[in-house]
C-alpha positions in Angstrom: 0.0 0.0 0.0 3.0 2.3 0.6 4.1 1.8 -3.0 0.5 2.6 -4.1 0.6 5.9 -2.3 4.0 6.7 -3.7 2.8 6.2 -7.3 -0.3 8.3 -6.9 1.4 11.1 -5.1 4.0 11.5 -7.8 4.3 15.3 -8.1 4.9 17.4 -11.2 8.4 18.1 -9.8 9.2 14.4 -9.9 7.7 14.2 -13.4 10.0 17.0 -14.7 13.0 15.5 -13.0 12.5 12.1 -14.6 12.0 13.8 -18.0 15.2 15.8 -17.7 17.3 12.8 -16.4 15.9 10.2 -18.9 18.5 11.0 -21.7 21.4 10.8 -19.2 20.6 7.1 -18.7 21.8 6.2 -22.1 24.2 8.8 -23.5 25.4 6.6 -26.4 21.9 6.6 -27.8 20.7 10.2 -27.0 23.8 12.0 -28.2 23.3 10.7 -31.8 19.6 11.4 -31.5 20.3 15.1 -30.5 22.8 15.3 -33.4 20.1 13.9 -35.7 17.6 16.5 -34.6 20.2 19.3 -34.8 21.5 18.5 -38.2 18.1 18.1 -39.8 17.0 21.5 -38.4 20.2 23.2 -39.4 20.1 21.9 -43.0 16.5 23.0 -43.4 17.4 26.5 -42.1 20.3 26.7 -44.6 18.0 25.8 -47.5 15.5 28.5 -46.3 18.3 31.1 -45.9 19.9 30.5 -49.3 17.0 29.4 -51.5 13.6 30.5 -50.1 14.5 34.0 -48.8 16.4 35.3 -51.8 13.6 34.2 -54.2 10.9 35.7 -51.9 12.8 39.0 -51.6 13.4 39.1 -55.4 9.7 38.6 -56.1 8.7 41.4 -53.6 11.2 43.8 -55.2 9.9 43.0 -58.7 6.3 43.5 -57.6 7.3 46.9 -56.1 9.1 47.9 -59.2 6.3 46.8 -61.6 3.8 49.1 -59.9 5.5 52.1 -61.5 5.8 50.7 -65.0 3.5 51.1 -68.1 1.6 47.8 -68.6 1.9 48.2 -72.4 5.7 48.5 -72.4 8.1 45.6 -73.3 9.9 46.0 -70.0 6.6 45.3 -68.2 6.0 42.1 -70.0 9.6 41.0 -69.5 9.5 41.7 -65.8 6.1 39.9 -65.4 7.7 36.9 -67.1 10.6 37.0 -64.6 8.2 37.2 -61.7 6.2 34.2 -62.9 9.5 32.3 -63.4 10.7 33.1 -59.9 7.2 32.3 -58.5 7.3 28.8 -60.1 10.8 28.2 -58.7 9.6 29.3 -55.3 6.6 27.0 -55.4 8.6 24.0 -56.5 11.4 24.5 -53.9 8.8 25.1 -51.2 7.0 21.9 -52.0 10.3 19.9 -52.0 11.3 21.5 -48.7 7.9 20.7 -47.2 8.2 17.1 -48.2 11.7 16.8 -46.8 10.7 18.6 -43.6 7.8 16.2 -43.1 9.9 13.1 -43.6 12.6 14.5 -41.3 10.0 15.5 -38.7 8.2 12.2 -38.6 11.5 10.2 -38.7 12.9 12.2 -35.8 9.7 11.8 -33.9 9.7 8.0 -34.2 13.4 7.6 -33.4 13.2 10.0 -30.4 10.0 8.3 -29.0 11.5 4.8 -29.3 14.7 6.0 -27.7 12.8 7.4 -24.8 10.5 4.4 -24.5 13.3 1.7 -24.5 15.5 3.7 -22.1 12.7 4.2 -19.6 12.0 0.5 -19.8 15.6 -0.3 -18.9 17.1 -1.2 -22.2 20.3 0.3 -23.4 20.6 0.4 -27.2 22.8 2.3 -29.5 21.1 4.2 -32.4 21.9 1.5 -35.0 20.6 -1.2 -32.6 17.5 0.8 -31.8 16.6 1.1 -35.5 17.4 -2.6 -36.4 16.3 -4.4 -33.3 13.3 -2.3 -32.2 11.9 0.0 -34.8 12.2 -2.2 -37.8 11.4 -5.4 -35.9 8.0 -7.0 -36.4 5.2 -4.5 -36.6 6.5 -2.0 -34.1 6.7 0.8 -36.8 3.2 0.4 -38.1 1.4 1.7 -35.0 3.3 5.0 -34.7 3.0 5.6 -38.5 -0.8 5.2 -38.3 -1.1 7.4 -35.2 1.2 10.1 -36.7 -0.8 10.1 -39.9 -4.1 10.5 -38.0 -2.7 13.1 -35.6 -1.4 15.1 -38.6 -4.8 15.2 -40.2 -6.4 16.2 -37.0 -3.8 19.0 -36.5 -4.4 20.3 -40.0 -8.2 20.3 -39.3 -7.7 22.1 -36.0 -5.5 24.7 -37.7 -8.0 25.2 -40.4 -10.8 25.8 -37.9 -8.5 28.3 -36.0 -7.8 30.1 -39.2 -11.5 30.5 -39.9 -12.1 31.7 -36.4 -9.3 34.2 -36.7 -10.9 35.6 -39.9 -14.1 36.1 -37.9 -12.2 37.8 -35.1 -10.5 40.2 -37.4 -13.9 41.4 -38.5 -14.9 42.2 -34.9 -12.9 44.4 -32.7 -14.6 43.6 -29.4 -12.6 41.8 -26.7 -15.5 39.5 -26.0 -15.5 38.3 -29.6 -11.8 37.6 -29.4 -12.2 35.7 -26.2 -15.1 33.6 -27.3 -14.2 33.1 -31.0 -10.5 32.7 -30.9 -8.7 32.7 -27.5 -10.6 29.9 -25.9 -10.6 27.6 -29.0 -6.8 28.4 -29.3 -6.2 27.1 -25.8 -8.3 24.1 -26.5 -6.2 23.4 -29.6 -3.0 23.6 -27.5 -4.5 21.0 -25.1 -5.6 18.8 -27.9 -2.2 19.1 -29.5 -0.6 17.7 -26.3 -3.1 14.9 -26.3 -2.1 14.1 -29.9 1.5 14.2 -28.8 0.8 11.7 -26.0 -1.1 9.5 -28.4 2.1 9.0 -30.4 3.9 8.0 -27.3 1.1 5.5 -26.5 1.4 3.9 -29.9 5.2 3.6 -29.5 5.1 2.0 -26.0 2.0 -0.2 -26.6 1.7 -2.2 -29.8 -2.0 -2.9 -29.1 -2.9 0.8 -29.3 -2.7 2.7 -32.5 -4.7 5.4 -34.3 -8.1 5.9 -32.6 -7.2 3.5 -29.8 -4.1 5.5 -29.0 -6.0 8.8 -29.1 -8.6 7.4 -26.7 -5.9 6.1 -24.3 -4.1 9.5 -24.4 -7.4 11.4 -23.8 -8.3 9.1 -20.8 -4.8 9.6 -19.3 -4.9 13.4 -19.7 -8.4 14.0 -18.5 -9.0 11.3 -15.8 -5.9 9.5 -14.6 -3.1 12.1 -14.3 -4.6 15.6 -14.9 -2.0 17.6 -12.9 1.0 16.1 -14.8 -1.0 16.4 -18.0 -1.4 20.2 -17.5 2.3 20.5 -16.8 3.0 18.6 -20.0 0.7 21.0 -22.0 2.7 24.0 -20.6 6.0 22.3 -21.2 5.4 21.3 -24.8 4.3 24.8 -25.9 6.3 27.2 -23.7 9.6 25.4 -23.8 9.4 25.2 -27.6 9.4 29.0 -27.7 12.7 29.3 -25.9 15.0 29.0 -28.9 12.9 31.3 -31.2 14.6 34.6 -30.1 18.0 33.2 -31.0 16.6 32.3 -34.5 15.5 35.9 -35.1 18.9 37.2 -34.0 20.6 34.7 -36.3 18.5 35.9 -39.3 19.4 39.5 -38.4 23.1 38.7 -38.2 23.0 36.8 -41.5 22.3 40.1 -43.3 25.4 41.7 -41.8 27.8 38.8 -41.4 27.0 35.4 -43.0 29.6 33.4 -40.9 28.2 34.8 -37.7 24.6 34.2 -38.8 25.4 30.6 -39.7 27.1 30.1 -36.3 24.1 31.4 -34.5 21.8 29.2 -36.7 23.9 26.2 -35.7 23.5 27.1 -32.0 19.8 27.6 -32.5 19.5 24.2 -34.2 21.3 22.5 -31.3 19.2 24.3 -28.7 16.0 23.4 -30.6 17.2 19.8 -30.8 17.6 19.7 -27.0 14.2 21.2 -26.5 12.6 18.7 -28.8 14.3 15.8 -27.1 13.1 17.0 -23.7 9.5 17.2 -25.1 9.7 13.7 -26.4 11.1 12.4 -23.1 8.5 14.3 -21.1 5.6 12.8 -23.2 7.0 9.3 -22.8 7.7 9.7 -19.0 4.2 11.1 -18.6 2.7 8.1 -20.4 4.5 5.5 -18.3 3.8 7.3 -15.0 0.2 7.8 -15.9 -0.2 4.2 -16.8 1.3 3.2 -13.4 -1.2 5.5 -11.7 -4.0 4.0 -13.7 -3.1 0.4 -12.7 -2.9 1.5 -9.1 -6.2 3.2 -9.2 -7.9 0.2 -10.8 -6.3 -2.1 -8.2 -7.5 0.1 -5.3 -11.0 0.2 -6.8 -11.1 -3.6 -6.9 -9.7 -3.9 -3.3 -12.3 -1.5 -1.8 -14.1 -3.4 1.0 -17.8 -3.8 0.6 -18.5 -3.6 4.4 -20.3 -6.9 4.4 -19.5 -9.3 7.3 -18.1 -12.6 6.2 -19.7 -15.7 7.6 -17.9 -18.8 8.7 
């Protein structure tokens, strides 16, 4: 019974401590995972800096220039042709980057979640061993892929609804409209986004829960079993993710003055973002395991509650 009380009374401080210390239990795995997160982020930022931004700035300058030109002049037609050419290039590059970003994002998610899950369970794999012996073994990969696909669709749907609500808010200046039509739904979206995050952790740790079943399990844990730690997780996932952003803005500013300094700051930003992402993955996985332990204890206590009836001999 003492162990039962200990599990249920696990505080949010203990939850944070376990999430922070989890990567230190297997440095040979988590150091490559951090490097993987960092390198993918850095490369995408480099592509954005040297491909997307120059094309975007060029199109904007041409659009500003064309406003003062005669539509019937040859220079106008030539400039319009140049704008369309740059716009096509921008669309193609953006689509390619988006596909690469999604592949990197989902791959990093799966690897980081499996790393956190196996380490919390007591296994000590290297990155190649994790991929070959755990992720690619049997049907372990199918569950997370199904859950991630469903979560992605739900996130897009939620963002679409928020965009529609934002348009409605922009047409009304009242604070009440903003509170009712956007702020509250936005907070709900942040909470649901954390539920979706936990659902992926569920599908990684439990092969029997995937897709809808994983979402149901995550919702039950967040709303019934471990609500206090669930609220802490919501705050962590969204607030901690904002920590590296100011450095990113500084890096972009320096890149216009000194490209080497800008690239160095972007590298530091990518490393910091990788550490933040790893912490979020570890926090979601630790939350799942601790919430499941609390759920088992609660169900056990419910079964063991005495009925008050006298037993007869």
